[in-house]
N, C-alpha and C positions, 0 to 999 in steps of 0.2 A: 218349391225349392226348399231344401232342408237347411236349418241353421246349425246342424251338427257339424263339428269340425271333421275335416277329411282325415281319416286314419293315417294316411301316408304323411300328411303335414305334421300331425301330432308326433308320429314316430321320428321324423327328421328333427323337429324341435327338441324332443327328448334327447336325441343323440347329441345335438349341438350344446345343450345345457350340460350334459355329462362330460363333453370334451372340456368345457370351461372348468368344471369341478375337478377334473382329473389333471388339468394342466397340459393337455394335449395341444400345444401351441400351433404346430404346423398345420394339422388338419383343420383346427378351428379358424386359423387365419385364412386358409384356403376357402372355407365356406363364406367368411366375411368378404373376402376379395371377389367371390362369385355372386355376391348380392345379399347375403344375410345381413340384416341391420346390426351394426356394431353395438347398438343400444337395445337389442332384443331383450325382452323381459319375460319371466315365467308367470304363472298364475298368482304368485305372491309378490310380484313386482321386483323380484331379484334380477338384476341385469347380469349379463355375462361377466362384466368386470366385478360385480359383487361376488359372484360364485367363485371366480378365480382368486380374488383377493382373500376371501374368507378361508379358502383352502390352501393359501400360501404359495400361489404360483405367480411369482413376480414377473417372469418372462412372458407369461400368458397375458397378464394385466398390461404390460408394456405393449405387446403386439396389438391388443384391442384398442388401447389409447392411441397408438400410432395410426390406427384405421378409423379414428374419429369418435370412439366411445367417450362418453362423458364421465369424468372422474368422480363427480359428486352425485350421480343419479341415485336418489333414495328409493328404497323399496316401499311396499305398502305400509310398513310400520315406521317409516321415517328414518330408517338406518341407512347410512352411507357406506360405501366400500372402505373408506378410511377408518371409520368407527369399527367396522368388522375386523379389519386388520389389527387395530389396536387391541381389541378384545382378545383376539387369537394370538397376539404377540408376534405377528409376522413383520419383523423389522424391514426385510427387503421389499416387501409389498408397500409398506408405509413410505419408504424412500421413493419408490417409483410413482406412487400416487401424488406425493408432495411435489416431485419434479414436474408432474403434469398439471400442477395448479390446484390440486384438491384443497378444499377449504376445511381446516380443522374445526371450524365453528358450525359447519353445515350439519343438518340432520338432528334427530332426536332419539337417543342422546347423541350429542356430537362426539367427534373423536376426542376433542379436548375434555369433555365431560367424562367420557369413558376412561381416559388416562387418569383423571382425578379419582374416579371411583376405585380404580385398581392400584392407585399409588405409583403410577408410572411417571415419576417426576422427570426422568430423562426425556421422555416424549413431550412433556409440557414445555421444556426448554427448547426442544426442536420445533415445536409449533409456534414459538414466539409469543409476543404480547397479543392480548385479545384486542 
């Protein structure tokens, strides 16, 4: 028996990650509703939420969170979706993640550290006291 991944599975996974990156909420939600894990990660540990958050798709992030995705799931480099959204200046995504309970102190660098690095004092206020 081969350990090589099934090409059809790889193709489907690639499609699902692309849907998250592109903010294609309805088809992505349909895949998750059909059994694709809401916390599916790619080869770099980026979750569907991370990809949607980093690319500014607040509605897609919300749909994934509503289906059980974890708001603070860090990738292989320790980055969280919230820190990615802070880095990219995606205010709508930041709001959705905070509403879902994302921790501004989670990850390396954390969203709080990222906001400090880029002088985003408005976000530091939004994140509250450490």
